[in-house]
C-alpha positions in Angstrom: 0.0 0.0 0.0 0.9 3.6 -0.5 0.1 5.3 2.8 -0.1 9.0 3.5 0.3 10.1 7.1 -0.9 13.7 7.7 0.1 15.5 10.9 0.5 19.0 12.4 3.1 17.6 14.8 6.5 16.3 13.7 10.1 16.9 14.2 11.9 18.8 15.6 9.1 18.8 18.2 9.1 15.9 20.6 5.8 14.6 21.9 3.7 11.5 22.2 2.1 12.2 18.9 5.5 12.5 17.1 6.7 9.3 18.7 3.5 7.5 17.7 3.9 8.7 14.1 7.6 7.8 13.9 6.9 4.3 15.3 4.0 3.8 12.8 6.1 4.9 9.9 9.0 2.6 10.7 6.7 -0.3 11.5 4.7 0.0 8.2 7.9 0.3 6.1 9.2 -2.9 7.7 6.0 -4.5 6.7 6.7 -3.6 3.1 4.5 -0.5 2.6 5.5 2.8 1.0 4.8 5.5 3.5 4.9 9.3 3.2 4.5 11.9 6.0 2.9 15.2 5.1 3.5 17.9 7.7 4.3 21.5 8.2 7.6 22.7 9.6 10.0 25.7 9.4 12.6 25.1 6.6 15.2 26.5 8.9 15.0 23.4 11.1 15.9 20.9 8.3 19.6 20.8 9.3 18.7 19.6 12.8 17.0 16.2 12.8 17.6 13.8 9.9 14.0 12.9 9.9 13.1 16.2 8.1 15.6 15.6 5.3 14.0 12.3 4.3 12.5 12.2 0.8 9.4 10.6 2.4 8.7 13.6 4.6 6.9 16.3 2.6 6.7 19.8 3.9 3.4 21.7 3.4 4.7 25.0 4.9 2.6 27.3 7.0 2.9 30.1 9.6 3.0 29.8 13.3 -0.1 30.4 15.3 -0.3 33.8 17.2 -0.5 32.0 20.5 2.6 31.5 22.7 1.8 27.9 23.6 1.0 27.0 20.0 4.0 28.5 18.4 5.4 25.1 17.3 2.3 24.5 15.2 1.7 25.9 11.8 -1.4 27.0 9.8 -2.2 27.8 6.2 -5.3 28.3 4.1 -3.9 27.2 0.7 -5.7 23.9 1.0 -6.3 23.3 -2.8 -2.7 24.3 -3.6 -1.2 21.8 -1.2 -3.7 19.1 -2.3 -2.3 19.4 -5.8 1.2 18.7 -4.4 -0.1 15.5 -2.7 -2.2 14.1 -5.5 0.8 12.8 -7.7 1.8 10.4 -4.8 -1.3 8.3 -5.8 -1.9 7.2 -2.2 -4.1 4.1 -1.4 -5.1 5.4 2.0 -4.7 8.4 4.2 -4.1 8.3 8.0 -4.8 11.6 9.7 -3.3 12.4 13.1 -4.7 15.9 13.5 -8.0 17.8 13.3 -6.7 21.1 12.0 -5.2 22.5 8.8 -3.4 19.4 7.5 -6.6 17.4 8.0 -8.4 19.7 5.6 -5.8 19.0 2.9 -6.2 15.3 3.6 -9.9 15.4 3.2 -9.6 17.2 -0.2 -7.1 14.6 -1.4 -9.3 11.7 -0.3 -12.2 13.1 -2.3 -10.1 13.6 -5.4 -8.5 10.2 -5.3 -11.6 8.3 -4.0 -9.7 6.7 -1.2 -10.6 6.0 2.5 -9.3 8.1 5.4 -8.5 6.8 8.9 -8.2 9.2 11.8 -6.3 8.8 15.1 -7.6 10.9 18.0 -4.6 11.9 20.2 -5.6 14.9 22.2 -8.1 15.6 25.0 -8.9 19.2 24.1 -10.3 20.3 27.4 -6.7 20.8 28.6 -5.6 22.9 25.7 -8.5 25.5 25.3 -6.6 28.0 27.5 -3.8 28.1 24.8 -6.3 29.7 22.4 -8.3 31.9 24.8 -7.8 31.8 28.6 -10.9 34.1 29.0 -13.2 31.8 27.0 -11.8 28.7 28.7 -12.4 30.1 32.1 -15.9 31.6 31.6 -17.4 29.6 28.7 -15.5 26.3 28.8 -18.3 24.0 27.6 -19.6 26.3 24.9 -16.0 26.9 23.7 -15.2 23.2 23.6 -18.4 22.4 21.8 -17.8 25.1 19.2 -14.3 24.1 18.4 -15.3 20.4 18.3 -18.0 21.2 15.7 -15.6 23.3 13.6 -12.6 21.0 13.7 -13.3 17.5 15.1 -16.7 16.7 13.6 -15.7 17.2 9.9 -12.7 14.9 10.3 -14.8 12.3 12.1 -17.5 12.4 9.4 -14.9 12.0 6.6 -13.2 9.0 8.3 -14.0 5.4 7.5 -12.5 4.2 10.8 -11.4 6.2 13.8 -8.7 5.1 16.3 -8.3 5.9 20.0 -5.5 4.7 22.2 -7.4 3.7 25.4 -10.8 2.6 26.6 -11.1 5.8 28.6 -10.7 7.9 25.5 -13.3 5.7 23.7 -15.8 6.6 26.5 -15.1 10.3 26.0 -15.1 10.7 22.2 -18.8 11.1 21.8 -18.6 14.6 23.4 -16.3 15.5 20.5 -19.0 14.4 17.9 -17.1 11.2 17.0 -19.4 8.4 16.1 -19.3 5.3 13.9 -16.6 2.7 13.6 -14.2 3.6 16.5 -11.5 1.1 17.6 -9.0 1.0 20.5 -5.4 0.5 19.3 -2.6 1.2 21.9 0.3 3.1 20.4 3.6 1.3 20.1 7.2 2.4 20.7 10.6 1.1 19.8 11.0 -0.8 23.1 14.5 -2.1 22.4 15.8 1.4 21.8 15.2 2.2 25.5 16.8 -1.0 26.9 19.3 -0.2 29.6 22.0 -2.3 27.8 22.2 0.4 25.1 23.8 2.9 27.5 27.2 2.2 29.0 28.2 3.1 32.5 30.8 5.5 31.1 28.1 7.2 29.0 25.9 7.6 32.0 28.8 8.9 34.1 29.7 11.4 31.3 26.1 12.6 31.1 25.9 13.0 34.9 29.1 15.0 34.9 27.8 17.3 32.1 24.7 18.0 34.3 26.8 18.3 37.5 24.9 15.4 39.1 27.0 13.1 41.4 26.5 9.4 41.2 25.0 9.1 44.7 22.4 11.9 44.0 18.8 10.7 43.8 17.3 11.9 40.5 13.6 12.6 40.0 13.2 13.1 36.2 10.5 14.6 34.1 11.0 13.9 30.4 8.7 15.5 27.8 7.4 18.7 26.4 7.6 21.7 28.8 4.1 23.1 28.4 1.3 24.1 30.7 -0.9 21.0 30.4 2.0 18.8 31.7 1.6 20.5 35.2 5.4 20.7 35.8 5.0 23.5 38.2 3.1 21.1 40.5 6.1 18.8 40.5 8.4 21.7 41.3 6.2 22.8 44.2 6.0 19.3 45.6 9.7 18.9 45.3 10.3 22.2 47.0 8.5 20.9 50.1 10.8 17.8 50.5 12.6 17.6 53.7 15.4 15.5 52.1 16.3 17.7 49.1 20.0 17.8 49.9 20.7 14.5 48.3 18.5 14.8 45.3 17.7 16.8 42.2 14.7 17.3 39.9 15.8 16.9 36.3 13.5 18.4 33.6 14.4 17.2 30.2 12.8 18.7 27.1 11.9 22.0 25.4 8.6 23.8 24.9 6.7 27.1 25.3 6.8 27.1 29.1 10.6 26.5 29.5 11.6 30.1 30.3 8.7 30.5 32.7 9.6 27.3 34.5 13.2 28.4 34.9 12.0 31.7 36.4 9.7 29.7 38.8 12.7 27.7 39.9 14.3 30.9 40.9 11.2 32.0 42.8 11.4 28.7 44.8 15.1 29.3 45.4 15.9 26.0 43.7 18.0 27.0 40.8 20.7 24.6 42.0 18.3 21.7 42.6 16.1 21.8 39.5 18.1 21.2 36.3 16.6 22.1 32.9 18.2 20.6 29.8 16.1 22.4 27.2 15.5 20.6 23.9 17.2 17.3 23.5 17.4 15.3 20.3 15.2 12.2 20.3 18.2 10.0 19.6 19.8 11.1 22.9 16.8 10.7 25.1 17.3 7.1 26.3 20.5 8.1 28.2 18.5 10.5 30.3 16.1 7.8 31.4 19.1 5.7 32.5 20.6 8.4 34.8 17.2 8.8 36.7 16.0 6.9 39.7 12.3 7.5 39.1 10.3 9.2 36.3 7.7 11.8 37.5 4.7 13.2 35.7 1.7 15.2 37.0 -0.1 15.6 33.7 -3.9 15.2 33.5 -3.9 15.4 29.7 -2.4 12.1 28.6 -4.4 9.9 26.2 -2.0 7.0 26.7 1.3 8.2 28.3 4.0 7.2 25.8 6.8 8.7 27.9 5.6 6.5 30.7 6.0 3.5 28.4 9.5 4.7 27.4 10.5 5.0 31.0 9.2 1.5 31.9 11.0 0.1 28.8 14.2 1.8 30.3 13.7 -0.2 33.5 12.7 3.1 35.2 9.8 3.1 37.7 7.3 5.8 37.3 5.7 8.2 39.9 2.6 9.6 38.1 -0.7 11.4 38.7 -3.5 8.9 39.0 -5.6 8.9 35.8 -7.9 6.5 34.2 -6.1 6.9 30.9 -2.9 5.2 32.1 -4.5 2.4 34.2 -3.6 -0.1 31.4 0.1 1.1 31.5 0.8 1.7 35.2 -0.1 -0.7 38.1 0.3 0.8 41.5 3.4 -0.5 43.4 4.0 -3.1 40.6 5.7 -1.1 37.9 5.1 2.4 39.3 3.5 4.5 42.0 0.4 6.7 41.7 -0.2 10.0 43.5 -3.2 12.3 43.6 -2.3 15.9 43.9 0.6 18.0 45.2 0.6 17.0 48.8 0.5 13.3 48.1 3.3 13.7 45.5 5.6 15.3 48.1 4.7 12.4 50.5 5.5 9.8 47.8 8.8 11.5 46.8 9.9 11.4 50.5 8.7 7.7 50.8 10.5 6.4 47.7 13.9 7.9 48.6 13.8 6.1 51.9 12.7 2.7 50.5 15.4 1.5 48.1 14.2 -2.1 48.4 10.7 -1.1 47.3 12.1 0.9 44.4 14.3 -2.1 43.3 11.3 -4.5 43.5 9.2 -2.2 41.3 12.2 -1.8 38.9 12.2 -5.5 38.4 8.7 -5.4 36.8 9.1 -2.5 34.5 10.3 -3.9 31.2 8.0 -7.0 31.1 5.0 -4.7 31.9 5.3 -3.0 28.5 6.1 -5.8 26.1 2.7 -5.5 24.4 3.6 -2.0 23.3 6.1 -2.9 20.6 6.1 -0.9 17.4 5.9 -4.2 15.4 2.6 -5.1 17.0 1.3 -1.5 16.6 2.1 -1.5 12.9 0.4 -4.8 12.4 -2.7 -3.6 14.2 -2.8 -0.4 12.1 -2.2 -2.4 8.9 -5.3 -4.5 9.7 -7.3 -1.2 10.2 -6.2 0.0 6.8 -7.3 -3.2 5.1 -10.7 -3.0 6.9 -11.1 0.6 5.9 -10.5 -0.1 2.2 -13.0 -2.9 2.2 -15.6 -0.8 4.0 -15.0 2.2 1.8 -15.3 0.3 -1.4 -18.4 -1.6 -0.1 -20.1 1.7 0.8 -19.2 3.3 -2.5 -20.8 0.4 -4.4 -23.9 0.6 -2.2 -24.2 4.3 -2.9 -23.9 3.6 -6.7 -26.7 1.0 -6.5 -29.0 3.3 -4.5 -28.9 6.1 -7.1 
């Protein structure tokens, strides 16, 4: 098959959506399919990650949104122009990972080529409305959500033959976004072996610790991911600031994003500039080493649809300390491969507890890798391939029925 993946998020941004797309691309190529990624990025970034220089990554350039927290995303209104660029690729199926500008182009191409579209729903939009309008989010949240859903999500939903969600919880929520019809739960996969602890030598870990000025006997709490408001990193920082035993620990924040400067300023407010270490943007290929120098992964986000960084951490033999959320119940089991907390006060309590219980941490560590074996990129690609084949059959059947009913 010739598969077109359409997305607003791709490199150099690092996020769960980007990881999902990269894993799907690699898995489908390994299965023998020809795959093209259509996205929008700043041409100035092409000399950074090799992923952008691939002939199979096609840039449909746009402009950045005029919102601080959406500056990494692009928009354009030249839908028909870009559709003409896509048409010569003669795709057999389109897989959309967005509900915005790039999705509009995908819908036009599907109609022109008479091919089916599959849509993966990645984002719980309640947590992102404030990025567009804090006032509307605060005073008219439900109306605002409903309006945006009608404008963006419903058209993509109606145009899709099959829709995909990553967890059962998201499946139970999607009707509020006007998604109906054939909706299937497919957990996203990752390249598990890439995060195996054997890939990072002791010397590499020591070099990285030295570069960050972290001694070997220092306990490392690590957040790894996008530094943006919905990730609730300030809560982690506040919880950490209340620890009685901060002397022998650090909080390592790995990743770039729109809130990075604000978080650095907040660390100064807390008088913790020497205890909270910010790395800024780190290339994806270097990320596994950061998991290996941590003692526990910490995340306080309420906006996860699956928690891919949680799976990366577990594949790295790293226990997780995470905000309790129904979305990740299939990934994290309390005191088996990780620990749940609920709110800032309990996070401080659990941070204190885990530093004083090395045997408990070691026991949990022993369960991490085997707990995520089902999330391999190979299985993910096979699951999606099956969805594509179903979508083509359903689309052609419905097209034939429509002809007969005329």
